[in-house]
N, C-alpha and C positions, 0 to 999 in steps of 0.2 A: 775858396777866399773867408767865406764864412766861418768857416769847420776850423779853419787856422788862428783867428782872430778869437774863437772862443777858447782854443788851447790856449791862446795868449794869458786870456781871462784868469784862467785856473791857474796856470801856472803862475801868474803875478798873484793871485789870492793866495797863492801856496805859501810864495815866497814872503809875503807879506805878514802874515799870520803868526804870533809868538808863538814858541814850543811849550806845550801843555802836556802834563801825565798825571791824570788821575786814577785814583784806586778806590776802590768801595765794596767792603765785603763784610759780610757777620761772624765774629770770632764766639764758639762758647767756651768760656773760662770755669774751670773745675773750680772747686771748693780748693783754698791754700794754693793753687796754682797763681804762675806769670807766662804771661804771652807777649814776644815780642815779635817784631817783622820789622823790613829794612825798605828804606826809597832813597835812590840817589839823587843829591842836588846839587847845585853851585853856587861859589858866591854870587849876589844879587839877585836870584832866584827869590820868587814870593812862594810862601808856603802858608798853606790853608788846612789846617786838619778841626777836624771834630768826630764827637765819638756820643754816640746815646744810647743808655741801659735799656733795653727790650723785654727782657724777663728775667725775672731774679729766681725763680722758683719758688713763693709763697715767700719769698725774702723782700728784703729793703731795693730799692734800681739805682745802684751805687758802685761805683769804680775807680777804683786809684789811674790816672793815666799819665806816664811821662814822656817827654821828648827830650832824646841825647844825641849830642852833635858830637860828630866824628872825632873830635879830643878827649870826648866822654864827658862835658859838660853838659850840666841838665838844662836844657831851656825852656823849660816847662813841666810843672809838675801838681798834679791835680791828687786830693785827696778822697776816696768816699766821694763820688760827686754824681747825679745821673744825668748830665749831660754837659755839653759844653762846646766851644768854637774857639780856635785860637789863630792870629794870622800873624805873621813874620815874615822878616826880610833874610834870607840865608848868608852868613858871614865864610863858611867854609867849602869846598867843593870835599865831597866824599858819600859815605852810607849812614843814613840818620833814621835812630834809633825809634820805633814806637811799643812800648810795653803798655799791657792791661795785665794790672796785679789785681788778683782777687786774693790775695792772700790772709786776709785779715775776716773771713768768711770762713766757716769749718762746716758748714752744711751743703748751702744753697751755692750753685752755679749760677753764672751770667751770662744770658745773650747779648752781645753788643756790636750796635752797626758804629763801622768807622769809617770815614770820608777823608782821602788826603788829597790834596792836590797840589803840584810844583807847577809854577809856570813861570815863563819871564817876564822882565818887567816891559810896559806898552811902550814901545821905542818913536820915536815920532814919525809919524808916517811922511815920507818922500815924493811929492806927488809929479814930481819933473825928476826925467834920469840926466844925469850929464854924462856927456863924450868928451874925452879930452883929444884935440887935434896937434901936430906939431906942424911947425908952418914949414916949409920946404927950404925957406934962406937960413943959414946959421945966424947967431944972436938974437932971433926974432922968440920972442917970450911967448909961451905955451897961451892959448886960446882955448876957452870953455865954450862949448853949445853946449845947448840944452835940446833934448832931442824930445817931445812930449807924443804920445800914441793916441790919437783920439778912434772914437768908435761913431760911422757915421751912418744916420740911419733918415727915415722918411715919415713926418707924419701923415695921416688920414687923407689929410688936406691938399697932400704934395710939398710941404714943407720940409727942407734938409736942415737937420740938426744932429749936431757934433757934441761929442760927448768925452771926457778925457777917461782912459782906461785906468789908470790910476786912482781914478773918483771911485769906478764901479769895485776895483780889486778891495779899497779902504772900507765900503760899504758891506762887501760880502765879508770882509775880516771882521766888521761889529754884530753884523746880524751871527755871524759863527760863534763870537763870544756871548751872545745873548741868548743861544742855544744850548749852550753847554753850561748857562750862570741858571736856564731854566732847568737843565736835567741836573743839576745840584739840588735845587729846589722841590724838584720832584723826589730825587732818593730821600730827602731829610722829612720829606712828608710820611714817603712808604715807611720808612722805619718808625716816624710818631705813628703812625696809622698800626703798624706790625704790637708798636708797644701797646697801645690801646686794647689791641685784641686777645693779646697774651694777659693783660689786665682781665679782662671781661672773664676769661677763661678761669680766670686763677679765684675771681670772685664767683661765679658760676660752682666751682669746685668745692667751694668753702660753703657755699650754702645748702648745695644737693649731699655734702657731708652731712651738715647739721641738722638736716631735715631727715637724713634719713636717721640717724640716732634718734632723733625724737620719735618716729614710725615704730622705729623696734621699743625704744622704752615703754610706748604706750601700749602695742601688742603685748611686752611683758606685763604690765601692769594689767591689763583687762585680762590676761591669762590667768593670773594672780590672785586675781578678785573674783572670775568664776569660780575657780577652783577652791577657794574659802568658802566660800557663798553656799556651793555643793555639799561641801565639808561638813557645814554648819548644819544642815536639813538631811544629813542622811544618815544618821543617829539609827542603832538597832533599838525597835521596839518590842516591848515585851506582852505575851499573847494574854488577852485579855481575859480566858477559858481558864486559864492556870490559877486564876486569882479564886477561884469557886473551888 
């Protein structure tokens, strides 16, 4: 009995939750190149897209980002931005194009983290399930009856309590949405951490390169000084006995 009720809870929770599609990935966009990918969407869904340039190979952390609708209209366009987040409601069914443009760069490639989430609008929760029954006699109007499923439990003190299954399913759905949102925030935090790590590596590389140049220059100058001093005191001397 308890197994059947548990399965019912899971099925109700799955049926109550909204449809969500998530995509998060890293793209390496070469200099002078443009990279695009596609995601399916439906009219009425909510689109949330965010991007962040993680690595610029000793160049600026910027990229051009475009979102194109199935009919070819440009829904959003950012030019040479380090990061941004966009939220919009979709108006058409079809494939939406997301493009990363690095054609303005000649030398440096860009590593870009992109997150795209497409989900349905949150519908109003229905706590009660309606069942329609027809009367046996002709001419009688249709009567609607409400069927409410409840979970029966017992407290430690022996008191019996009841809880509607719809409320439990709604609570599970809200928890799932919070978990998805927390995962999204963790992905963004991970991208920011990766960007800081790449920036630290670039700064360290520049410092190491400059230090190596200074050490090499100091060694060359020291060697030249020793050579010049040695050349100055290494002149040939005449034999004193030959003077007499």
